[in-house]
C-alpha positions as CSV (number, residue, x, y, z in Angstrom):
1,M,26.4,-34.1,-56.7
2,K,27.0,-30.5,-57.4
3,K,23.4,-29.7,-56.9
4,I,23.3,-31.5,-53.5
5,C,26.4,-29.5,-52.4
6,C,24.7,-26.2,-53.2
7,Y,21.6,-27.1,-51.3
8,A,23.7,-28.1,-48.3
9,G,25.4,-24.7,-48.5
10,I,22.1,-22.9,-48.4
11,V,21.0,-24.9,-45.3
12,L,24.2,-23.9,-43.6
13,V,23.6,-20.3,-44.3
14,L,20.1,-20.4,-43.0
15,V,21.2,-22.1,-39.8
16,A,23.9,-19.5,-39.3
17,C,21.4,-16.7,-39.7
18,K,19.1,-18.2,-37.2
19,K,21.8,-18.4,-34.6
20,T,22.6,-14.7,-34.9
21,G,19.0,-13.6,-34.5
22,T,17.2,-12.8,-31.2
23,P,16.9,-16.1,-29.3
24,G,13.5,-17.4,-28.6
25,P,12.5,-18.4,-25.0
26,S,12.3,-22.0,-24.0
27,P,8.7,-23.4,-24.2
28,D,8.4,-23.5,-20.4
29,V,9.1,-19.8,-20.2
30,W,6.7,-18.4,-22.8
31,D,4.2,-20.2,-25.0
32,G,2.2,-17.1,-25.8
33,I,-0.2,-17.6,-22.8
34,I,-0.1,-15.4,-19.7
35,R,0.1,-17.7,-16.7
36,P,-0.5,-15.8,-13.4
37,A,1.6,-16.9,-10.4
38,A,1.1,-16.3,-6.7
39,P,3.7,-14.2,-4.8
40,V,6.4,-16.2,-3.0
41,T,7.9,-15.0,0.3
42,V,11.6,-14.0,0.2
43,A,13.7,-16.2,2.5
44,K,16.0,-14.3,4.9
45,T,17.6,-14.8,8.2
46,A,16.3,-11.6,9.9
47,T,13.4,-12.3,12.2
48,Q,12.0,-8.8,12.6
49,K,9.3,-7.6,10.1
50,I,10.9,-5.1,7.8
51,F,8.7,-2.2,6.7
52,V,9.6,0.9,4.8
53,H,8.1,4.4,5.2
54,Y,6.6,5.4,1.9
55,M,5.6,8.9,0.6
56,P,2.7,8.8,-1.9
57,W,2.8,12.5,-2.7
58,F,4.6,12.9,-6.1
59,E,2.9,14.3,-9.2
60,T,3.8,14.9,-12.8
61,P,2.0,17.0,-15.4
62,Q,0.2,13.9,-16.6
63,S,-1.0,12.9,-13.1
64,L,-2.1,16.4,-12.4
65,V,-3.9,16.6,-15.8
66,S,-2.2,19.9,-16.7
67,C,0.0,21.0,-19.5
68,C,3.2,21.8,-17.6
69,N,2.9,21.7,-13.9
70,W,4.6,19.4,-11.5
71,G,3.7,18.5,-7.9
72,I,5.1,20.5,-5.1
73,H,7.3,17.7,-3.8
74,W,9.4,17.9,-7.0
75,T,9.4,21.7,-7.0
76,M,8.9,23.1,-3.5
77,N,8.8,26.9,-4.0
78,R,11.0,26.9,-7.1
79,G,8.1,27.1,-9.6
80,A,5.6,24.7,-11.0
81,T,7.7,24.2,-14.2
82,F,11.0,23.7,-12.3
83,P,11.5,20.1,-13.6
84,N,11.0,21.3,-17.2
85,T,14.5,22.6,-17.2
86,F,17.5,20.3,-17.5
87,V,21.0,20.2,-16.0
88,S,23.5,17.6,-17.4
89,G,20.6,15.7,-18.9
90,Q,18.5,15.5,-15.7
91,R,15.4,17.4,-14.8
92,R,15.8,20.0,-12.1
93,I,14.0,18.8,-9.0
94,A,13.8,20.0,-5.4
95,A,16.3,17.4,-4.1
96,H,20.0,16.7,-3.8
97,Y,19.4,13.2,-5.2
98,Y,17.8,12.1,-8.5
99,P,15.6,9.0,-8.9
100,M,17.2,6.4,-11.2
101,I,13.9,6.4,-13.3
102,G,13.6,10.2,-13.1
103,P,10.8,12.2,-11.3
104,Y,7.6,10.2,-11.3
105,A,3.9,10.2,-10.4
106,S,3.0,8.1,-7.3
107,S,-0.2,7.0,-9.0
108,D,1.6,5.6,-12.1
109,T,1.1,1.8,-12.0
110,N,4.4,1.2,-13.8
111,V,6.2,3.1,-11.1
112,I,4.3,1.4,-8.3
113,D,5.1,-2.1,-9.7
114,Y,8.8,-1.1,-10.1
115,Q,9.0,0.1,-6.5
116,L,7.2,-2.8,-5.0
117,L,9.2,-5.4,-6.9
118,L,12.5,-3.7,-5.7
119,M,11.2,-3.7,-2.1
120,K,10.2,-7.4,-2.3
121,L,13.5,-8.5,-3.8
122,S,15.4,-6.5,-1.1
123,G,13.8,-8.4,1.8
124,I,11.2,-5.8,2.7
125,D,7.9,-7.2,4.1
126,G,5.6,-4.1,3.7
127,L,5.0,-0.4,3.6
128,M,4.2,2.1,6.3
129,I,2.3,4.6,4.0
130,D,2.4,8.3,5.0
131,W,-1.3,9.0,4.9
132,P,-2.9,12.5,5.0
133,G,-6.4,11.3,5.8
134,T,-9.2,11.4,3.3
135,G,-8.4,14.9,2.1
136,T,-12.1,15.5,1.4
137,N,-13.0,17.9,4.2
138,L,-13.9,21.4,3.2
139,G,-10.8,23.7,2.9
140,E,-8.2,21.0,2.3
141,S,-5.5,21.8,-0.2
142,M,-5.5,20.0,-3.6
143,D,-2.5,18.0,-2.5
144,L,-4.4,16.0,0.1
145,P,-7.0,14.3,-2.1
146,L,-4.3,13.4,-4.6
147,N,-2.3,11.8,-1.8
148,A,-5.4,9.8,-0.8
149,R,-5.9,8.8,-4.4
150,N,-2.3,7.7,-4.7
151,T,-2.5,5.7,-1.5
152,K,-5.4,3.7,-2.9
153,A,-3.5,3.1,-6.2
154,I,-0.6,1.7,-4.2
155,V,-2.7,-0.4,-1.9
156,D,-4.6,-2.0,-4.8
157,R,-1.3,-3.5,-6.1
158,L,0.3,-4.7,-2.9
159,S,-1.3,-8.1,-2.6
160,K,-0.1,-9.0,-6.2
161,V,3.5,-8.7,-5.2
162,G,3.0,-10.1,-1.7
163,L,3.6,-7.1,0.5
164,K,1.7,-5.9,3.5
165,Y,0.9,-2.3,4.6
166,A,-0.1,0.0,7.4
167,L,-1.0,3.7,7.6
168,V,1.0,6.5,9.3
169,Y,-1.6,9.1,9.8
170,E,-0.7,12.8,9.4
171,D,-3.1,14.3,12.0
172,Q,-1.6,17.7,11.4
173,Y,-4.1,18.2,8.6
174,V,-7.0,18.4,11.0
175,S,-5.4,21.2,13.0
176,R,-7.5,23.9,11.2
177,Y,-10.8,22.5,12.6
178,T,-12.4,23.6,15.8
179,D,-13.2,20.0,16.7
180,K,-10.0,18.3,15.7
181,A,-10.9,14.9,17.2
182,A,-14.2,14.8,15.3
183,A,-12.3,15.6,12.0
184,A,-9.8,12.9,12.8
185,K,-12.5,10.4,13.6
186,N,-14.0,10.9,10.1
187,D,-10.6,10.0,8.7
188,I,-10.2,6.9,10.9
189,N,-13.7,5.7,10.1
190,Y,-12.7,5.9,6.5
191,A,-9.6,3.8,7.3
192,R,-11.9,1.3,9.1
193,D,-14.1,1.0,6.1
194,N,-11.5,0.9,3.4
195,Y,-8.2,-0.4,4.9
196,F,-8.4,-2.1,8.3
197,N,-10.4,-5.0,7.2
198,D,-8.3,-5.6,4.1
199,P,-6.6,-9.1,4.5
200,N,-3.4,-7.4,3.3
201,Y,-3.5,-4.8,6.1
202,E,-0.8,-5.5,8.8
203,Q,-2.2,-6.8,12.1
204,Y,-0.2,-6.6,15.3
205,E,-1.5,-9.0,18.0
206,G,-4.9,-9.3,16.2
207,K,-5.3,-5.5,15.8
208,P,-4.7,-3.3,12.8
209,L,-1.3,-1.6,13.1
210,F,-1.9,2.2,13.0
211,M,0.6,4.9,13.5
212,V,0.5,8.7,13.8
213,F,3.2,11.2,12.8
214,G,3.0,13.0,16.0
215,P,0.4,13.5,17.4
216,Q,0.4,17.1,16.2
217,A,-3.3,18.1,16.3
218,V,-5.1,15.7,18.6
219,T,-2.9,15.7,21.7
220,T,-4.9,14.3,24.6
221,G,-5.9,10.8,25.6
222,A,-9.5,11.9,25.6
223,G,-9.2,13.2,22.1
224,W,-7.9,9.9,20.8
225,T,-10.6,8.0,22.7
226,T,-13.1,10.0,20.7
227,V,-11.1,9.4,17.4
228,F,-11.3,5.6,17.9
229,S,-14.8,5.5,19.5
230,E,-16.6,4.1,16.4
231,L,-14.1,1.3,15.7
232,P,-15.1,-2.3,16.6
233,V,-11.5,-2.9,17.7
234,K,-9.1,-0.2,18.8
235,P,-6.0,-0.4,16.7
236,A,-2.5,-1.2,17.8
237,F,-1.6,2.5,18.0
238,F,2.0,3.8,17.8
239,T,3.0,7.5,18.2
240,L,6.3,9.0,17.4
241,W,9.0,8.4,20.1
242,Y,8.4,10.1,23.4
243,E,4.9,11.3,22.5
244,R,2.6,8.5,23.6
245,H,1.5,10.5,26.6
246,E,-0.4,12.7,24.2
247,A,-2.7,9.7,23.4
248,A,-2.6,8.2,26.9
249,G,-4.8,5.1,27.4
250,N,-4.9,4.4,23.6
251,T,-1.3,3.5,22.7
252,T,0.5,0.2,22.2
253,G,3.9,1.9,21.8
254,E,6.1,4.3,19.9
255,Y,8.3,4.3,16.9
256,A,11.7,5.9,16.4
257,W,12.4,8.4,13.7
258,I,15.3,10.7,12.6
259,D,16.9,13.2,14.9
260,Q,19.9,15.5,14.6
261,S,21.4,13.9,17.7
262,H,21.4,10.7,15.6
263,T,22.7,7.6,17.4
264,T,22.5,9.3,20.8
265,R,18.7,9.5,20.8
266,L,18.3,6.1,19.1
267,N,20.4,4.4,21.7
268,N,18.4,6.1,24.5
269,F,15.2,5.0,22.9
270,Y,16.3,1.4,22.5
271,A,17.6,1.3,26.0
272,G,14.2,2.4,27.3
273,S,15.6,5.2,29.5
274,Y,12.5,7.3,28.9
275,N,10.0,4.9,27.3
276,P,9.4,1.3,28.4
277,G,7.0,-0.4,26.1
278,V,6.6,-1.8,22.6
279,K,9.0,0.0,20.2
280,I,9.6,0.2,16.5
281,S,13.2,0.8,15.4
282,S,14.4,3.2,12.8
283,V,17.0,2.9,10.1
284,Y,17.9,5.7,7.6
285,P,20.8,6.3,5.1
286,G,21.5,9.9,6.2
287,F,19.6,13.3,6.2
288,K,20.2,16.0,3.7
289,T,17.3,18.4,3.1
290,Y,16.6,20.6,0.2
291,Y,14.4,22.9,2.2
292,T,16.6,26.0,2.2
293,E,17.4,25.7,-1.5
294,G,13.7,25.0,-2.2
295,G,12.4,27.9,-0.2
296,W,10.5,25.8,2.3
297,P,10.8,26.0,6.1
298,G,12.2,23.0,7.9
299,P,15.3,21.5,9.5
300,T,18.7,22.6,8.1
301,W,20.9,20.1,9.9
302,T,22.6,17.2,8.1
303,I,23.5,13.6,9.0
304,A,26.2,12.5,6.6
305,A,25.5,9.3,4.7
306,N,29.2,8.4,4.3
307,G,28.4,6.1,1.4
308,T,26.4,3.3,2.9
309,N,28.2,3.4,6.3
310,T,25.5,5.3,8.2
311,F,22.8,3.0,6.8
312,V,24.7,-0.2,7.6
313,Q,25.6,1.1,11.1
314,L,21.9,1.9,12.0
315,L,20.7,-1.4,10.4
316,D,23.2,-3.4,12.5
317,L,22.0,-1.5,15.6
318,A,18.3,-2.0,14.8
319,L,18.7,-5.7,14.1
320,K,20.0,-6.2,17.6
321,Q,16.9,-4.8,19.2
322,F,13.9,-6.9,20.4
323,T,11.4,-4.9,18.4
324,P,8.6,-6.5,16.4
325,Y,9.1,-4.1,13.5
326,L,12.1,-2.3,11.9
327,Q,11.1,0.8,9.9
328,L,13.3,1.9,7.1
329,N,13.1,5.7,6.8
330,T,12.4,6.3,4.0
331,W,11.7,4.8,0.6
332,N,11.4,8.1,-1.2
333,D,11.5,11.3,0.8
334,Y,13.6,13.2,-1.6
335,G,13.0,16.6,0.1
336,E,14.9,15.3,3.2
337,G,17.4,13.1,1.3
338,T,16.4,9.9,3.2
339,M,15.4,7.7,0.2
340,L,16.4,4.1,-0.3
341,E,15.1,3.6,-3.8
342,P,17.8,3.6,-6.5
343,T,19.2,7.0,-7.2
344,S,21.5,8.2,-10.0
345,E,25.1,7.8,-9.0
346,A,25.9,10.4,-11.6
347,S,24.3,13.0,-9.3
348,G,25.9,11.6,-6.1
349,G,23.2,9.1,-5.4
350,F,23.5,5.5,-4.2
351,G,22.6,3.4,-7.2
352,Y,21.6,0.0,-5.8
353,K,24.1,0.1,-3.0
354,L,21.6,0.7,-0.2
355,L,19.3,-2.1,-1.3
356,T,22.2,-4.6,-1.8
357,A,23.4,-3.7,1.7
358,L,19.9,-4.4,2.9
359,Q,19.9,-7.8,1.2
360,D,23.2,-8.7,2.8
361,K,22.3,-7.6,6.3
362,L,18.8,-9.3,6.2
363,G,20.3,-12.5,5.0
364,V,18.2,-12.5,1.8
365,A,18.7,-15.9,0.1
366,G,19.5,-16.2,-3.6
367,L,18.8,-12.6,-4.6
368,N,21.3,-9.9,-5.5
369,Q,21.9,-6.7,-7.6
370,A,21.3,-8.5,-10.9
371,D,17.8,-9.2,-9.8
372,L,17.2,-5.5,-8.9
373,E,18.6,-4.6,-12.3
374,T,16.1,-7.0,-13.9
375,V,13.3,-5.0,-12.3
376,Q,14.8,-1.8,-13.8
377,R,14.9,-3.4,-17.2
378,Y,11.3,-4.6,-16.9
379,Y,10.2,-1.0,-16.0
380,E,12.1,0.5,-18.9
381,L,10.6,-2.0,-21.4
382,K,7.1,-1.3,-20.1
383,V,7.5,2.4,-20.6
384,A,9.0,2.0,-24.0
385,N,6.5,-0.5,-25.3
386,A,3.2,1.0,-24.1
387,G,0.6,0.1,-26.8
388,N,2.4,-2.9,-28.1
389,A,0.1,-5.7,-27.0
390,G,2.5,-8.5,-27.8
391,V,5.4,-7.1,-25.8
392,M,3.1,-6.1,-22.9
393,N,1.8,-9.7,-22.7
394,K,5.3,-10.9,-22.3
395,L,6.1,-8.3,-19.7
396,T,3.0,-9.3,-17.8
397,Q,4.4,-12.8,-17.6
398,V,7.8,-11.4,-16.6
399,Y,6.0,-9.7,-13.7
400,Y,4.5,-13.0,-12.5
401,Y,7.9,-14.7,-12.7
402,M,9.4,-11.9,-10.5
403,V,6.7,-12.0,-7.8
404,S,7.1,-15.7,-7.7
405,L,10.9,-15.4,-7.5
406,Q,11.5,-17.2,-10.8
407,M,14.2,-14.7,-11.7
408,G,16.0,-16.9,-14.2
409,K,12.8,-17.2,-16.3
410,A,12.1,-13.5,-16.0
411,R,15.5,-12.7,-17.4
412,E,15.2,-15.3,-20.2
413,L,11.9,-13.8,-21.3
414,L,13.1,-10.2,-21.1
415,A,16.1,-11.1,-23.3
416,T,13.6,-11.8,-26.2
417,I,12.2,-8.3,-26.1
């Protein structure tokens, strides 16, 4: 009898130890086999397509394959090693706001997946990628081919998460050529061969959606006719607001941007006082450049964010318009302080507030800040466990759960790591 009692005591101790250990996932969450899942569309009440303007131009010493240099969009003219110094535990960067994950490389696939998942769970449908062209023409700065490389890295991962994309061409980079239209045509032919026929590329009324930040270099209708002359189908082409006359005969419409007159110009644009036609609306959280501090030329005016008030005001205004697209400006232009991606609140940033406000205004169903924080945790674990095959397999399954909106399963599996 005594022997039996002792045995029972041992069993009880073992059971107690098991209960205090790391819980294992339920069998339908993880059985050791990665099971891919197709992306599921986020349900929301907003009927416009929501795209976000994206900058692919950030570099770290690792992405530049150098010992200590950082890309110019983290440093401006403050020195290539500027982010190697720290203030209050954060790297010094050429911005008034600090990314929640710290300064990053746009080609880093961990960063790309983190950003795309946050976009998806916030109700965003796609990216309008700021594109410098091919960056392969003689005389181009080193920054341009890196941007082109980064764009491809982003595009390659978009379909996995279920987001679309379109290009916003920076034609300013062909301004140094005598035949600007011919140089731009080379870029657009590259887009034709590498992007326009991609099933994931956004189509407007059966044509590839294509935008220009300007025009700034090719500024005549005849010039743009030349640029598009070797395309089988002319794109649905949008210029910046009030500039479509510089591509006359080739445009579908215009898109709004950010201006120091703020709501005055936006309201005029939406009302069509100067520009009847197809419009793309603009929403931004504010405008606070680092150009003066960074030693760069550029605008010095400011639009106060007022917490999330400016963003919500412009989002309400844009959602009332009969526009096919709403462009969020921007995801990550830190130099101009217009970023929506999570920023450190310790440095005066917004945390998740802009994205949760977006979820609310778009009527995103069943998703909230806890889901955005799940993406953050996923990213942190990927960085911390590089090289650990067992953990990385679990995280791959977590990724598939998130793209298919099985957030409960994603959290359950994350909790075991």
